N, C-alpha and C positions, 0 to 999 in steps of 0.2 A: 552413470554419472549425470547428475542434473546440476545445471548452473543457472543462476539468476543474476541478471545485471540490471541495476537500477540507475535511473537518471532523473534529473529535474529538481533536486533540492536546491536550497539557497536561502538567502536573507531577503525578507520581505517585510514591509510595514504592516501594522495592524490594519485590517480591512482589505488587504490585498489578496491575491490569488496565486496559486501554484498548481502545476500539473506534473505529477510524478509518473514515470513509466518504468516498466519492468519486463524484460524479455527473458523467457525461460528457454533453455536448450538442453538437449540430451534425450534420454529415454523417458518419455512422459506419457502417462496413461491418458487416453482420450477423455475419460471421465475424471475430472479433478476439480479442486477448489483453489482459486488463487485469491490472495488477499494482501492487505497491508496492515502491519502492526507498527506501534511506535513505543519508544522507551525514552522517557525524560530522566534527567539525572536524579538518582535516588529513588526512582519509582520502578515498578514492575512493568514488563512489556505488556501492552494491551492491544486488543483488536481495534482497528479503526473501521475497516470495511472488508467484506469478502464477497466473492461472486463465484458461483459454480459454473461448470462448463455448460450447464443447461440454462443459465441465466438467473438463478435464484440469488437474491441480494440479501446482505446482512450488514447493518450499520450500527456502530456504537451510538448510544444516545447523545453523547457529547458532540457528535458531528452531524447528526441528522439535520437535514435542511441546508447544510453548508458544504456537503461533500457528495461526489458522485463517482462511483466505481464502474468501470466498463472493461471489456476485454475483446481481443481479436483472437478467436480460437485458431484460425489458420496460422497466425504468427506466434501463438503461445505468449501473448503479450497482454499485460494488465495495466490499466491506467487509473490514476486517482486524481480527480479534480478537487482541489480544496479552495473554497471561497470564504470571504469574510473571515480571514484568518485572525486568530487571537493570540496574545502572548502565551497563553497556556497550551497552544498547539505546538510550541517549540519542543522538539524531540528529534531523535534519530528514527527515521521511518524505514522499516524493513519489509521487503517483499517476501511472500511465502507462497509455496505451492504444496498442496497436500493430495496424495493419492496412495492407495493401497496401504493406508495407515502410516505412511512415511511423510515426514515434513522436511522441506528444503528451504533454506533461507538465503537471501541476498546479503551483501556486505553492509547494507544500510546507507542511507543518504540523510544528511543533516538538513532539517528545516528549522530556521530561526525566525521568529516573528518579533519585531521590535515594536515597542509601544509609542 
C-alpha cells in the first residue's frame, strides 16, 4: 500500500508563488519517479514536472523557467516550486509516484490563480 499526501495549494494572485509538497509512504521502490500533474476543469490531466530518484528532471514546456521540482529521497518527499503564476495555472495538482510500472496518486490540491 502506497499513500501520497499533498499540501501547499491555495489561492494566489497572478505573479505570485506557491510551493507544493508531497510525502509518499508505504512500500516504495528505491528506484522511482515522482512528479506533479495537473487537471483544469474540462481538460485532461497533464504532466507539470517529474524527477527520478537519480535526479533526472522533466518539465512541461508551459512551466519551464517558472517551476522547480526537487525531492528528498530519504523522506520520499517531492516538492514543486511554482513562480510567476498565471491564471492558466489554475488546476487541481496531483502528486504521482511511479515504480515497477505501477502508478500511485495523491488526492489532489487546488491551486487557484487570480488575475
